[in-house]
C-alpha positions in Angstrom: 12.4 -23.2 14.2 12.3 -20.0 12.5 9.9 -19.1 9.9 11.7 -18.8 6.5 9.0 -19.0 4.1 7.1 -15.7 3.4 3.4 -16.0 2.2 2.7 -14.5 -1.2 -0.8 -12.8 -1.3 -2.6 -10.9 -4.2 -3.6 -7.3 -3.4 -4.9 -6.6 -6.9 -5.3 -9.2 -9.9 -4.0 -8.0 -13.1 -6.7 -5.9 -14.7 -7.2 -2.3 -16.3 -7.6 0.4 -13.5 -11.0 2.1 -13.4 -12.0 4.9 -16.1 -11.8 8.6 -15.4 -9.3 8.5 -12.5 -11.8 6.8 -10.1 -10.1 4.6 -7.1 -10.7 0.9 -7.3 -14.3 0.2 -5.8 -13.5 -3.0 -3.7 -9.9 -3.5 -3.2 -9.0 -7.0 -2.0 -8.6 -7.3 1.8 -5.6 -9.5 3.0 -5.5 -10.9 6.6 -2.0 -10.2 7.9 -1.9 -13.3 10.3 0.4 -11.7 12.8 2.9 -10.8 10.2 5.8 -8.5 11.1 5.9 -6.9 7.6 4.8 -7.0 4.0 6.9 -6.3 0.7 4.5 -4.9 -2.0 5.3 -5.2 -5.7 3.7 -3.6 -8.5 3.4 -4.5 -12.2 2.1 -1.4 -14.2 1.5 -1.2 -17.9 0.3 2.2 -18.9 -2.6 2.4 -21.0 -1.3 5.5 -23.0 1.4 8.1 -23.1 1.7 9.7 -19.6 0.2 6.9 -17.9 0.8 6.7 -14.0 -1.0 5.0 -11.1 -1.4 6.2 -7.5 -1.7 3.5 -4.9 -2.9 3.8 -1.3 -2.0 1.4 1.4 -4.6 1.1 4.2 -4.3 -1.1 7.4 -6.8 -2.1 10.1 -6.3 -3.2 13.6 -9.7 -4.8 13.4 -10.4 -8.1 12.0 -14.0 -6.8 10.8 -15.3 -3.3 9.7 -16.5 -1.6 12.9 -20.0 0.0 12.9 -18.9 3.1 15.2 -15.2 4.0 14.6 -13.1 4.3 11.6 -11.9 0.7 10.5 -9.2 1.6 8.1 -6.0 3.7 8.5 -3.4 5.4 6.2 0.4 5.1 6.9 1.6 8.7 8.0 4.5 11.0 7.0 6.3 12.9 10.0 8.3 15.8 10.0 10.4 16.4 13.2 10.3 19.8 14.4 13.6 21.9 15.0 15.5 21.0 18.0 16.5 23.6 20.5 18.1 22.8 24.1 15.6 23.5 26.9 12.4 23.7 24.8 9.9 21.3 23.7 9.8 20.4 20.0 6.5 20.3 17.9 6.7 17.8 15.1 4.2 17.6 12.1 2.2 14.5 11.2 0.0 14.0 8.1 -1.7 11.1 6.5 0.0 9.7 3.2 -3.0 9.3 0.9 -1.1 7.9 -2.0 2.2 7.0 -3.7 2.6 7.8 -7.2 4.5 5.7 -10.0 5.0 7.0 -13.5 5.7 4.5 -16.4 9.0 5.3 -18.4 7.8 3.2 -21.4 4.9 1.3 -22.9 5.9 -2.0 -21.7 5.0 -3.8 -18.4 7.3 -2.2 -15.7 7.8 -3.9 -12.3 8.7 -2.0 -9.1 9.1 -2.9 -5.4 7.2 -0.4 -3.4 9.0 -1.4 -0.3 8.2 -2.9 3.0 5.7 -1.8 5.3 6.1 -2.7 8.9 3.1 -4.3 10.5 4.6 -5.4 13.7 1.9 -8.1 14.3 -0.2 -5.2 15.1 -2.4 -4.9 11.9 -5.4 -7.4 11.4 -5.9 -6.6 7.6 -4.3 -4.6 4.8 -5.6 -3.5 1.6 -4.3 -1.6 -1.5 -6.2 1.0 -3.4 -5.2 2.1 -6.9 -6.3 4.7 -9.5 -4.9 5.9 -13.0 -3.8 9.5 -12.7 -1.4 10.2 -15.6 -3.9 9.2 -18.8 -7.4 9.0 -17.0 -8.6 8.7 -20.8 -6.7 5.4 -21.3 -6.3 3.6 -17.9 -3.2 1.4 -17.5 -3.4 -2.3 -16.3 -1.9 -2.9 -12.6 -1.1 -6.1 -10.8 -0.1 -6.0 -7.1 1.3 -8.9 -4.9 2.7 -9.0 -1.5 4.9 -11.0 0.6 3.9 -11.2 4.3 6.8 -12.1 6.4 7.0 -13.1 10.2 10.2 -13.3 12.3 11.1 -15.4 15.2 9.7 -18.7 16.2 6.8 -20.5 14.7 3.9 -20.4 17.4 
């Protein structure tokens, strides 16, 4: 029978962002349980005029932090090089260290960040956040996700 009910998870309970533009000190870690993807939903209320939040998604192929190697990885952005017949192409790859959301008003604003493909290859995921617009008046952020799996139940 196909799996039809996604699992709702909390990445960040609704709370004020750290002061002075600091990143969250201890973001919640969510085990992906062989999920194919996760849709990430943001609810942000600015703390003052000009408020905006930067979030950073990190995934890990490991179920526990590793002592010798890096345990967490950022998504990447790829720019494909110019194609020329008969020649190899050099593309550019860079980590995406954050996604910026800027409030349009003083009331709570909800946004779907989008779907992040996991391909059953990530063991864990977490979402960091920081106030970047008005660091003297941090806003409030709540982040949830919906883990989805396609195909047959195991």
